[in-house]
N, C-alpha and C positions, 0 to 999 in steps of 0.2 A: 827565903827568896834569894838573899845575897849568896847563899851557899850554892843554890842551883845555877845562878849566874856564873859563879866561879868555875863550876864543873863544865858548863857549856863553853866558856872562854878557854878553859884548858884543852878541851877536845878540839876546838877550832885551831888553837896554836899547834897542837900535835899534828892535826891534819895538814896544816900549812907547812910544818917542819918536814912531814913525810913527803909532801909534794915537792918541797925544795930539794930534799935529799934525792928523791927519784929523778928530778930534773938534772941534778948534778951527776948522778950515776949514769944517766943516759949519755952524758958526754964523755964517759970513761969506758975502759975495757970491761967494766963490770955491768954495763947496761944489758948485754945479752943475757947474762945469768939472772939478772933481776926480772927481765921479761919472761924467761922460761919458768921462773918460780911463780910468777903471777898466774900464768896459764895452767900450771899444775894445780893451783888452788881452785880456780874457777871452773875447771872442766875435767871430765873423766879421761878423755883422750889426751895423749901427750903431745904437746906442741913445743917445738924447739927451733931456735934460730942460731945461725953461726955468728952473726954480728948485727949491729944496728947502726943507723946513722940518724943523728938528730941535731938540730941547731935552734936554740931558743931565740937567737937574735934574727936570723934570716927568715925562718918560717916556724914559729913556735907550735903550730898545730900539725905539722907534718912529721911523720915518723916512718923510716924505711927499715924493713926487716930483710936481712940478707940470708939467702938460702934457707928459708923456713921449711920445716918438715913436720907433717901431721901424722902421728901414729894412731891407728885404731886396732883394737884386738882382732886377730883373725883376718886382717886385710893388709894388702901391700901399702906401705906409707905413701902419702902424697907429698911431693916436693916441688917447689917452685924456685925460680932464680931470685926474684925480689917481690916483696909486698910493700906497697906504699900506702900509708894510712894518713888521711886528713881528718883530724879529730873534730867532732861537732860539740858545741857548748852543751847541748842537752845530754851528753854522755854523763855529765857530773850530777844531774838531777833526775835522770830516768833510769829505769831498770834496763840492763843489757848494755851492749856496746853499739854506739851510733856514730857513724862517720859521714862527713861531707862527701868524701870520695874514697873508694877502695880500689887500688890498682894492683893486679896480680900478673906478674910476667913469668913466662917460661914454665907454664904448668902443663903436665902430661897426665891425662886421665885414661884409664882402661875401662871405666864405667862411670855413669853419671852418679855423683855422690848424693846421699840423702842425709840430712842432719837429724840427729836423734831429738826426741821431744824434750828431754831434760837438758839439752845443750843450751848454752847461754844465747839469749836473743841478740842477733847481730843484724844490723841494717846499715844501708848506705844510700845517700842521695843519688850516688852513681857508682855502679860497679863496672869495672873494666878488666877483662882478661885479655892479655896480649901474648903473642907467641904461644898460643894454646894448641896442643895436640891431643885430639880425642880419638881413641881407638877402641870401639865396641863391636860386638858381632853385628849390630844393625847398621851403624854409620861410622865413618871415619872423617875427621877434620885434620888437615895439616896446615900449620902456621896460620891459625885462625885468630880473629880478634872479636870479642863479644863485649858489648856495652849495654847496660841495663840501667834505667832510672828507677828510683824508689824501690830498691831491692831489699829483701830481708829473707831470713832463713826459716821462716815459718811456712812450710809447704815445700812442694817440689822445687828444686833449685831453679829451673828455667821458667817456671810460671809465677814465682813469688815476686812479682814486680809490677809496676804500672808506670805508664809514661812512654817516653821514647826508648827505642832499642835499635841496635845495629849489629849485624853479624857479617864478617868478611872472612874469607879463607882462600889460601892459594889453591887448595884442593878439597873437595868433599866427595866421598865415595860411598855409594849405596847400591846394594845388589850388583856389585862388580861394575857399576857405572860411575865414571869419574866426571865431576863438574869442576871446572877450573875457573879461577877469578870470580869466586862467588861473592856477592854483595847483596845484603838485605837490609833495608832501612825502613822503620815503621814506628807505630805507636800502639800501645795496648791499654785498654780501659777495662772496666769490670764486665762489659757486655760485648766488646768487639776488639778484634785485631785489625789494624790498618797497615797495609804495606804501601808505603809511598813510592818505593822503587825496589825492584829486585832484578839482578842481572847475573848471568853466568855463561860459560862456554861449555858446550856438550857436543861431542862427535864433530868437532871442527865448526860448529855453528854457534852463533851468538844469540842469547835470549835476554829479553828484558820485559818488565811488565809491572802493573800495579794491581792490587787486590785488597779485599777486606773479608774478614771472617766474623760472622755474627754467632757468638757462642751459644746463646739461648736457643736460637733457631737452627743451629748446626748447618749454617748456610755459608758457602764460600762464593763470593762475587769476584770474578776476575774482570776488572775494568778494561784491561788491555794486556795482551801478551803477544810479543813479536819474536819470531825466530827467523834468522837470516843465514842463508847458505847451509841449510840442513842437509846432511847426506845420510840416507838410510839404505842399507843393503840387506843381504841375507843374514848378516851378523846382528841385525836389529834385536835388542833384548826383549823378545816377546814375553819371556817368563817374568821379567821384572815388571813389565806393564801389566800382566795378568795379576801379579801379586799386589801391585798398587791398586788396581781396580777392585780386587776382592776386598782389600782392607777398607777402601773408601765406601764400597757398597755395604759391607757389614757394619760400618760405623754409623750408617744412617745419614751421611753427609749429602747435601744437595749442592749442585754446582750450577752457577749462572755465568756463562761465558759471554760477556758483552761484546768483546771484539778479540779475534785471533787473526794475526797476520803471519803467514809463512812466505818468505820472500826468497827468490833465487835458489830454490832447493830442488833436490833430486831424490827419487825413491826407486829402489830396484828390489822387487819381490817376485815370487814365483808367478802370481796371478796378476800383479799390477806393477807398473813402473811409470815414472815420469821424469823428465829432464828439464832443468831450468824452469821450474814451476813456481807460480805465486798464487797464494790462496788467501782469501779473506772471509772470515765467518763471524757473523754478528748475532747476538741475542739467542744463544743456544743454551738449553736447559738440560741438565742431567741429574738424576735419571729421568728419562722421558723418551718415548718412541719418536720415530721420525714424524709420524702424523700428529703428534701431540705438541709440536713446537708452536710457539706464539711469535709470529712476525720475525722468524729467523731469516737471515740472508746469507747467501754464499756466492762468491765470485771466484772464478778460476781461469788462469791462462798459463800456458806452458809451451815450450818448444815442441815436445812430443809427449804423448800419453798413450800407454798400452794397457788394455784390459783384456786378459787372457790372450787371444790371438788377434785382437782388433787393435790396430795402430792408428792413432790420430796425430796429425801434425798441426801445430799452431792452434790448438783448441782454445776456445773462449766461451765461457758459460757464466750465466747469471741466474740464480734461483732465489725465489722468495717462498718461504715455508710458513704456512699458517695451519691452524687445526684442521686436519682432514684434507688438506690441499697443498699441492706444490705448483707454483707458477714458474715455468721455465721461460723467463723473459727473453732469453736469447741464447742460442747455442750455434757455434759455427766451428768448422775444422776442415782441414784438408784430409781426405780419406780415400785410400785405394786409387791414387793418381787423380782423384777428382776433388769435389768440394761439396760439403753438406751444410745446410742451415735449417734451423727449425725453431719454432716457438710453440709451447705446449702448456696445458694444464693437466695435472695428474691428481687423481684421488686413489684410495685403496682399490677401487673396482672400476675405474674409468680412465680413459686416455683421450684427451682432446688435443689434436695437433692443429693449432691455428695456422701453421705454415710448415710445409716440408718441401725443401728444395734440394735436389741433387744434380750436379753437373759433372759429366766426364768420369763417373765412378766406374772402375773396372774390377770386378770381383770374380776370382776363380774359387768357386765354392768347394771346400774340402769334402771328400767323399763321405766322411762320417757325419758331417752336418746334413748333406743331402739325403743320406740314408735315414737319418733321424727325422727330417722333415717329411719324408715319404712314409714314415711309420714302420720302416724295416729294421730299425735299431733303437734300442733304449738310449736315453741320455748318457753320453760317455764322458762329459766334462762338467765341472761345477757350473760353468756358464750355461750349458744346455739345460742342466737341472734347474737352475734359477729361472731361466726363461720359461720352462715348462710350468713351474709353479706359478710364476707371474701370469702366464696366459690363462691358466685355469681360474685365476682370481678375477681377471678382467671381465666385466660384464658389458661395458660400453666402449666403443672405439669409433672416433670420427676424425675426419681430416677436412678442415675448412678450405685450404688451398694446397694442392699437390702439383708439383712440377718436377719431372725427371727428364733430363736432356742429355743426349749423346753418351749414354752409359752402356756398359757391357756386363753380361752375366754369363758365366760358363760353369757347367756341371760335368764332372768326369765320372760320376757313379755309373758303373757298367750297365745296370738295368735301364738307365735313362740318361744317356749322355746328351748334352745339348749345348748350344751357344746362341746367345741373343746379343746382337750388336746394334749399335746406334739406337738404343731404346729411348723412346720419348713417351712420357705419360703426362696427362693433364687431368686434373680432377677438381671439382668445386662442390662444396657442401656435402661431402661424402660421409655417410653413416654406414660403417662396415661391420659393426657388431652391436647388437641390441639384445639386452637381457641374456647375454651369453651365446646368442645365435648369430653365426656369421652370415653375411650376405650384403648385397647393396640395398640397404633399406631406404636410402635417400641420396640424391645428388646426381651429378653428371660426370662421366668418365670416358676418356679416349686414350687408346694405346696404339702405338705403332713402333716399328723397328725397321732398320735398313736391311738386315740379313739375319735369318734364323735357321738353325740346323738342329733338328730333334731326331735322334736315332737315325741319322743319315738321310733324313728327309729335309730338303732345303726349301725354305720359303723366303721369298724376297718381297720386301715392303708389305708385310702383313698389317692389317688395320682392324681395330675393334672399337666400337662406340657403344656405350650403355647409358641408361638413365633410369632413375627410380623416383617415384612420387608416392609417398605414404605407403611404402612397402610393395608397390607394383613395379617390379624389376623387369626392365625390357632390354634385350640385346638388339639394338636397332640396326647394327651393321657388323658383320663378320666377313672379312675378305682376306683369303689366304692364297696368293699366287704361288702355285706349286709347279715347278718346271714350266711347261708351256700351257698349263691349265690353270683353272681358278676354282676354288672352293668357297662358297658363300653360305651364310646362314643367318637366321633370325630366330628370336625366341623370347619368351617371358616367363616369369614365375611370380606368383602372388604370395609374397611373404606375409601379407596381412590376413590371409585366409587360413583356415584350419588345414593342416597337412601340407601346405605349400604346393598347390597344384601348378604344374609347369607344362610347357609345350615348346618344341624346338623343331625347326625345319632346316634342312641342308640341301644344297644342290651343287653338283660338281660337273665341270665340263673339261674334257681333255686332260684329266689328271694322270700323272705317271703311274704305270702299272706296278712299279716297285712298291706302291702303297699296300698291295695285297700281302706282301711279306710281313708288314707291320700289323695289319688288321687280323690276319689268320694265325699269326705265330708260326708260320711254316716257311722254311727257306724255299722261295719260289722266284728264281732270278728271271724276271720278265722285263721286256720292253714293250711299250705300247701305250694306249690311252684308255682311260676309264671315264664313263659318264654315269652319274648316279643321282638319285634323289632319295631323301630320307626324311622321315618325320617321326616324332616320338612325343609321348606325354605321360604324365604320372604324378605322383606325390613325392616331394623331395625333402620333407622335414626330417624323416627318420628312414633308416635303411629298411626296416621292416615294411614301412608303408610303400616304399619304392618297389620292394620285392613282390608285392601283391597288386601293384597298380600300373606297372609299366606296360604301355601300349605303344606299338609303333611298327614301322616297316621300312626296309631298306631295299632298293632295287639298283643293281649296277650292271652295266653292259660294257663290252670290251671291243676295242678296235686295234687292228694292226699289231697283234701280239706276237712275240718271238722270244724264244729262250736265249739267254746270254751265256749259258754254260751247257756242257754236254749232258745228254739225257742220263747217261750212266752216273755222272757226278751227282745229279739231282736225286736219283734214286738212292744212291749211297747215303746221302745226307738225310733223306727221309728215314732210312733204316736206322740211323744213329740217333734219332731224336729221343731224348729222355723224358720230355714233357711237352705240352703244347705251349711252349715259350720260345721266343725268338732267340736263336743262338747267334754268336758273333758271325756275321756274314763274311765270306771271303771275297777276294777281288773278282770282279766280273770281267769276262773276256768279251769285249764289245765286238771282236771280230767274229764271234760265234753268233749267228743270227738264224735260228731255226724256227720257222713259222709254227705256231700252235693255235689251237682253238680252246676257248673256255666258255662254258655255258654261262648265261647271266646268273648273277648272284641274287638270291632272294632270302631275306631274313625277316621273320615275323615274330612280334612279341605280343602276347595276349595275357594280361594280368600277371606279368612277371615270368611267364613261360615262353621261352625263346626257342624258335625252330629254324634251323638252317636247311633250306631245300637242297637236294643233291646238286653239288657242283661237279661238273664233268670237265676233265682236262684231257686233251689229246694232242700228241705230237706225232712225228713220223713213227717212233717205236714205243713211246711212253704213253700209257693211259692211266688215268687216276680219277677217283671220285671221293668226295668228302661230304659226309652228312653228319648232322648232330642236333641235339636238343638238350636243353637244361632249364632248370627252374631256379630263379634267383632266391626263392624262399629256402631251397635245399640245394646249395651249390654242389654238395658232394654227390648228388644224384645225376650228374651230367652223363650223357651217353654220346660219345663222338667216335666216329670210325673213319679211318683212311684206308682205301684200297688202291694199290698201285701195282702195275706190272709193265714189263718191257717185252712181253712175249714169252720169255723163258723164266725170268725171275718174278715172283709175286710177293708182295708185302701187304700184310693186313695188320693195322694197329688199332687197338680199341682203348679208349679212356672211359672208365665207368667206376662210379663210387670211389673216386680218388685212387683207383688202381688202374694199371695199364698192362696190356699184354701185346706181344708181338709174335706174329706168325710169318715165317719166311719160307718159301718153297722155291726151289730152283730145278734146273734140268738134271742135276746130279743128286740132290738130297733135299729132304724137308727138315726144318728145325722150328722149335717154338721157344 
């Protein structure tokens, strides 16, 4: 026993002497060599230092390594300016190297290092890397500082820690995008990461926020994210955003954005732009469709906002999004020299406008949009395509309160040029679409205008009133003052009955004779007055039903008729007709006043078969008659014939089965 005690005492004395010698050597020029020898013994990789600094008097647990270099086979050496070590007492009694603090200055990395499994265990109560420069294909950090609590080298370098962490960098570059003045401050536990604060500058904008990441649920919660003075233009890195989105989606990460604020920012893209905009978004979940959100809220205001060709000034919007429903609590903007305000509820297949108000709006409709609305042109822009897709999905459309005042609409599309000025519309309780079928299913509606011009027909102070109760749609008053005359009408349609039976009546007094040019599709420059009566009925739900059910009659008589162009000019224009469509009319010579006679017009419709009784026209030299009949069920089987002569020249034109032929004979020769 005494022998064993002597051996232990001897070993203790040797260890004490070794420690004493080591401490003495640390104060001499041989300290660096001693440290290098120790590291050659304990590890396969070669670790060398140029010099060391140590003071047993001022700080006995602190050791500074000057210009340390770590060599690994097949890799570039790692070199730092200084490593400061604060030794921990447990280093003497536990396996591995344990430090209170480990500070590395001036380290440059071209990849994220990984420690080998057989490397000695190294841990530190706090690891700090300053003046860090990281340059990898994925990310680059310039002049960064990284601080980690409870760090050790058993695992990936950046994840083998718990407790507080902090990262700052002058610059961080990812996907060619530069973040400046980066600062992230947080805490990591075994189940979650908490970001107490993160801030950086990107594209001249400042960002800051707080978040947490739940590791087991793979869920990122952004408590708050604020961007100020963000500027996005055509150089916006869409590829970087797509790459980030694809990575997040493939990782199975879910995102809960509790609050996002974008302040005083501007966006300039091909289809969308905004200036000095502020946006606030709350409770947004991703991945998740628009209609799947739970109590999400969005507010927006801006100096200007453009979507495709639509420009809004001072827009202000507030939305609340819940599962299957969007509540537009308020939207207002200056639009097309006027003002618009609305409140609405939207679902995937229904639109309920609680209020729609427009004042002083003046819109010159682009020709492509007018042609598209008339069905003459397929959608030409993404906006038109989106609207078409949306309209086919909507099954219900209603407007609780409609008010349009002092507005103007102009169309320049050649087949139907028009201008509506001083438009005034009022509606209450309107149901305009039910189960995908358009019509006035419910409500009251009134429309008026100060001045209307449609295909050179001028109407002053037109007026229309309608009402509907349980699908019984009634046109209670239609009043169209045209020239010195008046056209009035009434009608109704039973949308609640099979086939939608309808009937309509018209009466006109002293209407301008120029209307014949529009009705017949023939250039017929006349002055005079028309008196007419018309009534019609049928089924309106489907075109086929209308084609087999149309019943009606129209009778028109004429007074004080006169040609306003020479007879030869009229005959030449008839000869040049390419179809029964109205050509662009030329200027009329009101000084030419040649009395003419025109037989009364009689049009009869019987179950979709329409017949035009012979119309006879006669002036001093020109004589003509027009007859025709056609069937709505087979429009191509129409048979229309125009005969005209001026005594010497004769013209016969026939339209039949979508074909036309012209025969012209004159005093000198005949031609076909």
